C-alpha positions, 0 to 999 in steps of 0.5 A: 239764123243769128244776127247777134253780131250786128249792132242793134238799135236801142228802144225809145220814143218818137216825136210828131203829130198824127193825121191818119185817115181811113181809105178802105177802097181807095177814097181820097183822104183828108187834106194834109196837116200843115207842114213845118217846111223843108228840113222838117218832114215828119214821116207817117211813123213819127206822126203815128207814135206822137198820137200814142198809136191810137190807130193801132189800139186794141190790135195785135200788130205786125210790121212789114219793114226793113232797115229804112223803118227808122225815126228821125233820130235813127232808131228802128221803129220795131225797137221803139214800138216793142217796149211801148205798152201803148202798142201790142207788137207781136210780129215782124215781116221782112221783104227782099234783103230781109228785116235787118238788111243782111241779104244781097239782091234776090235774097232774104233772111228767112224765118228767125227770132229777132235777137234784139226784141225776141219777136218772130220775123217772117219772110215775105220775099217771093210770097203772095196770095194765099201762101202769104195770107197764111203767113199773116194768119199764122202770125196771129196779127190783127193789123199789118203795118207797112213802113219801108223807104221806096226808091221811086222806080217800078222795078224796085221790089218793095212796092210789090211787097206792099201790093202782095201784102195788101192782097194777102191781108185782104184774103186773111181778113186783116186790116192794113196800115201804110206809113208814108215816107218821101219819094226820094226823087220827088213826086213831080211826074210819072216817067217812062213806059207803062207795064204791059200786064203780060210782062208782070213779074216781081219787078213790076206786078201791075200797070204803072209807069217806070218812074211812078212819081208817087209815095207808098201811101199814094200807091196803096190807094191806087192799088186798092182802088184799081188793082184790088177792087174785087177784094180791097183790103181794109186800108188806113194811111198815115201821111207825112207832114211837111213834104212837098211833091218837089222835094228831093230827099236831101231837102227833107231833113230825114236821115238816109238809110240805104233801102238795099245794098246797092242803093247807098245814097239818094244820088243812086235813086236819082239815076236808078229808074233809068240806069237799072235797065242795064241789068237787062244787058251784058254790061255792068250796072255798077254793082260791086262798086261804090257808085252802083247805077252811076257807073256802067261799063264792060270789057272793050268799051272805051271813050267813044261811048261817053262821047256819043252820050255827051253829043246828045246834049241831054238835059241836066246830065254829063257823062265821064269816060270811066274805068272800074273793077267790080268786086262782085257781080258782072266782070268781078275783079276785071277792069272794064271801061264805060261811063259815070253818070254825073247829074248836074241839074236834077231839076231838069234831069230825066232818068228814064230818057237818059237810060234809053239814050245810054242803051242806044249809044252803047249799042251804037259804039260797042260791037259787043253789046247784047241783051241778057239771053232771057230778055230781062230787059222786057221785064224791066221796061214792061214790054218788048218795044224798047228792046225791039226798037233799039235793035231796029236802029231807033233813036232815043226820041223815037223810043221815048215817043213810043210810050207817050200815049200809055204814059198820058193815060197813067198820069190821068189815073195817078192824079186821082190818088195824089195826097200832097201838093 
């Protein structure tokens, strides 16, 4: 394929200071370097580049990345590294939506040569195990580097690209380096149901909470120690400096690039771990609008849904009666009714509880409510309990309470791999 008509970023340098640590089987790394405070967060890549790519010296390097892999001055890391003689970059690996981000949900860019750099771009989407290991072997790389902005939810597929690439790198005998970026919705807490392994898919490979409250380096450490322990990858991480667990993305001073076409702003990420559950219903989750995952609705829904949701008095959020016409996806070109989710106090807002409350009240107030015929909701929540309890008439507190024990156990495990305060 050709991407030549798209504007491509210029090459150049990067700034920062490096504090990289080895973490071969998930051992905790050294304490983070002193930060610069809010508005001065340095990503893992910025710190790697500032150290002259010493961690990659003598290695043929391939990078798993997408449009979010940028420097603080919005240059793409591939365009920065390619002309730099201090690093031998030989390949790029694209996830869902592709390296340059041209594909919609459920798509990728395939195999091509990047017109900006001439580098071969390999497709990782829906590849795992030995087939993905074979891709790494064919590329000729010694070290695979991962640098993608996550959204903080279990069903956001980039963390499972991370998992699959770690497993494949171990099979192929490659070293693996993870460059950290912020969890855009903070790293304060894990929320929601924990996946039952029987429901493992690409929107949830392993047993983590629906809103995991971790960064990608922390997840990599957990994956390597607990889920890949029989064949751990030779793992290195490069942490951020200046990031705190309480930081929302807009306090970091970093530029936001949509990680996927329907994640346009950090506000989207704030609600996504709850309202993405509407992908498992016959309601629109707002795809095809300028506010995906904030606008929810269907034909036949009226003011009663917003009224019922507001009557719950959920912390930090209010719901506006809304009407919209999606330009694609569900109800394309049709005017539908529903709600817009307005987060008024993000410090107390619980996206997963809110998502459950909206499912409960949608079913109560709209006779047309239905789950997707394939029970996709079970893949998103990681179990059958949410669907079956709502069908049985359970209220929000009952549904949320059903995962309390599993969530407490995950939080105890998660705590061992946290790298920031």
